C-alpha positions, 0 to 999 in steps of 0.5 A, spaced: 827 160 213 828 156 218 835 160 220 831 166 219 826 164 225 832 162 229 835 169 229 828 172 230 827 167 237 834 169 239 833 176 238 827 176 242 830 172 248 836 177 248 830 182 249 827 179 254 834 178 258 835 185 257 828 187 260 829 182 266 836 186 267 833 192 267 828 190 272 833 187 277 837 194 277 831 198 280 830 194 286 837 195 287 837 202 287 831 202 292 835 197 297 841 202 297 837 208 299 835 204 305 843 204 307 843 212 305 838 213 311 841 209 316 848 213 314 844 219 315 841 217 321 848 215 325 851 222 324 845 225 327 846 222 334 853 225 334 851 232 332 846 232 338 852 232 343 856 237 339 850 243 340 851 241 348 858 244 348 856 250 346 850 251 350 855 250 356 860 256 353 854 260 353 852 259 360 858 261 363 858 269 360 851 269 363 854 267 370 860 272 370 856 279 369 851 277 375 857 276 379 862 281 377 858 287 380 857 285 387 865 283 387 869 288 384 864 294 382 868 299 378 869 305 382 865 310 378 859 306 380 859 309 387 859 316 384 854 320 388 853 314 393 855 312 400 857 305 401 860 304 408 866 300 408 867 301 416 871 306 421 878 308 419 882 304 425 885 309 430 890 307 435 890 312 440 885 318 438 879 319 441 876 326 439 875 325 432 872 319 428 873 318 420 868 313 416 870 310 410 866 310 404 867 306 397 869 311 391 873 315 396 868 318 400 870 320 407 866 322 413 869 326 419 866 327 425 870 332 430 871 338 434 867 341 440 861 342 436 860 335 434 860 337 426 860 332 421 864 334 414 864 330 408 870 329 404 868 328 396 873 326 391 875 330 386 870 330 380 865 326 384 858 328 386 855 330 392 851 324 395 843 326 396 840 325 403 846 327 408 844 329 415 842 336 416 848 340 418 854 336 414 859 340 411 861 338 404 868 339 403 870 338 395 877 335 393 882 338 392 882 342 399 888 347 398 885 353 401 885 353 408 886 358 413 890 355 419 889 358 426 892 352 430 899 352 430 899 345 433 895 342 427 900 347 422 906 343 425 903 336 423 901 339 416 909 341 415 910 334 417 907 331 411 909 336 406 902 339 405 904 347 406 902 348 400 894 347 402 895 353 407 895 360 404 893 363 410 895 362 417 893 365 424 900 367 427 904 372 424 911 371 422 914 373 428 911 368 432 912 362 428 918 357 430 917 352 424 923 353 419 918 351 413 913 356 415 917 362 416 920 360 409 914 360 406 912 367 409 918 370 407 917 367 399 909 370 400 906 363 399 903 363 406 900 370 408 898 372 415 890 372 415 889 375 421 890 372 428 884 367 430 880 372 434 880 378 429 881 374 422 882 378 416 875 376 412 877 380 406 883 376 405 878 370 406 874 372 400 879 374 396 883 367 397 876 363 396 878 360 403 874 353 403 876 351 410 878 354 417 881 350 422 882 353 429 883 351 436 878 351 442 879 358 444 875 360 438 869 358 442 869 364 446 868 368 440 861 366 437 861 372 433 867 370 429 864 363 428 858 366 425 861 371 420 865 365 417 858 361 417 855 368 413 861 367 408 859 359 407 866 357 410 866 351 414 869 351 421 873 345 424 875 346 431 880 342 433 881 339 440 886 335 440 889 338 446 884 334 450 887 327 448 890 324 454 895 319 450 901 323 447 900 319 440 893 321 440 895 328 438 899 326 433 894 321 430 890 327 428 895 327 422 890 322 419 885 327 419 889 332 415 891 326 411 884 325 409 883 333 408 889 333 403 888 327 400 895 324 403 892 319 407 899 314 405 903 320 407 900 321 414 900 314 416 907 313 414 909 319 418 904 317 424 908 310 424 915 313 425 912 317 431 910 311 434 916 307 433 920 313 436 915 313 442 916 306 443 924 306 443 924 312 448 918 308 453 921 306 460 919 303 466 920 308 472 927 310 473 925 312 481 925 320 479 920 325 481 919 331 476 915 337 476 912 341 470 909 347 470 909 355 469 908 361 472 903 367 470 907 374 468 904 377 474 906 371 479 899 371 481 897 364 478 901 358 477 899 352 472 901 345 473 899 339 468 893 335 470 895 328 471 890 326 465 894 330 461 898 328 455 904 331 458 904 328 464 903 321 460 909 323 457 913 324 463 911 317 466 913 314 459 920 317 459 921 314 466 919 319 471 914 320 476 910 326 476 909 330 482 902 331 480 899 325 477 894 324 482 891 331 481 885 331 476 887 324 473 882 323 468 882 331 465 887 334 460 890 341 460 892 345 466 890 346 473 891 353 476 893 355 483 897 360 488 904 360 488 904 357 495 900 351 493 904 350 487 910 351 491 908 345 496 907 341 490 913 342 486 919 344 491 921 336 493 921 334 485 928 331 483 927 334 476 924 341 474 921 342 467 919 349 467 914 351 461 917 357 458 910 360 456 908 366 460 914 368 465 920 366 462 927 365 464 934 364 461 937 362 468 936 360 475 938 367 477 932 370 473 928 365 477 930 367 484 929 374 482 922 373 480 920 369 486 925 368 492 922 361 493 924 358 487 931 358 491 928 353 496 926 348 490 930 341 491 931 341 483 934 348 483 939 347 489 941 341 485 942 344 478 936 340 475 932 345 471 930 345 464 926 350 460 922 348 454 924 351 447 921 356 444 918 352 439 915 347 444 907 350 443 908 348 436 911 342 437 905 337 436 909 334 430 915 333 435 911 330 441 915 323 440 922 327 440 920 331 446 919 324 449 925 322 447 929 328 450 925 327 457 928 320 457 935 322 455 935 327 461 932 322 466 936 316 465 943 320 464 947 318 470 950 326 470 944 330 467 948 337 469 950 338 463 945 334 458 941 339 454 936 337 448 933 340 442 926 341 446 928 342 453 934 347 455 938 346 461 939 352 465 944 354 470 
């Protein structure tokens, strides 16, 4: 009986111990939960730092789109808009200007009429709000009626003859080999002379632009007809430029029209180098330069401000009429007696073989016996200009070189050149 009671007591004690153990384990779970919260809280500080890094990454793209259009906008953004980039630098030319615009737009101001011509790049829109009277020239410009032989020589120099389907001089009047060849091939046609253009040809060839010299200003009815046909006219007055290279610099205007600015600049720089190489201080030799009208009544001498007078000075000569109209280009006319008094004592005589033409000194004297009294005639220092002289705007640097070659020669009696032909 006693043994039974002892076993019951032991069982009860065991049960109590087990209950105590279970009771002790419950707080232990609660205590381990607290560290779990601490462990969870610790990482919340580190993740808080990581989001800060992506936030910086998101700010950078937000800045770039704002700056990019201001610094390097896409070219198409300027379609139909005129945003000036300033004026094209010109070293010598004074008779035209070109304003540059983003996207390739160009605004030319040129000619005796003071007209403006907006050159619009191919597939670009014509901007709105243009100044009244501005002509629109949409590129490509490849259908031009060219009535200026001087400008045609520059077109030829940069290889743009294929832009000129019609010219204002018949084939017999051309001395530029490439132009003659093109007329033989039929790729360039005679479109009627400047004063009598063939307007049917203008229409059939869908001419975009008419380029002429100041001679057309005396034919207002012709200009009006071009206006009726909606063909813009550009009257080039490069002959009024003072510096020889100013005339050559008109090639930059042609480069803009034909989308050949790089070719025009390269050609112009080559001519500048040639002129610089041929420029000389005074050689102490006087030079006369002019011509006589076919009837012998009027004579012409280059004004002191003319580009030919400048060329003579640059080549080392002392022009005998340097003080005549020193700020004016072109020629002055006078009687033969006045002309004789200015020219007779010159060391060298460069005769411009235009109206009254001579192939020998004997022909000169036969035309007017007073030629025999010229010092240059007596001493055999007479040269006449070549047939292509009036079409040699592109060869101005070469002509200056020829002048310099003759003037610096110790024995010029047998010196002849491409553009100045020695006569005896």
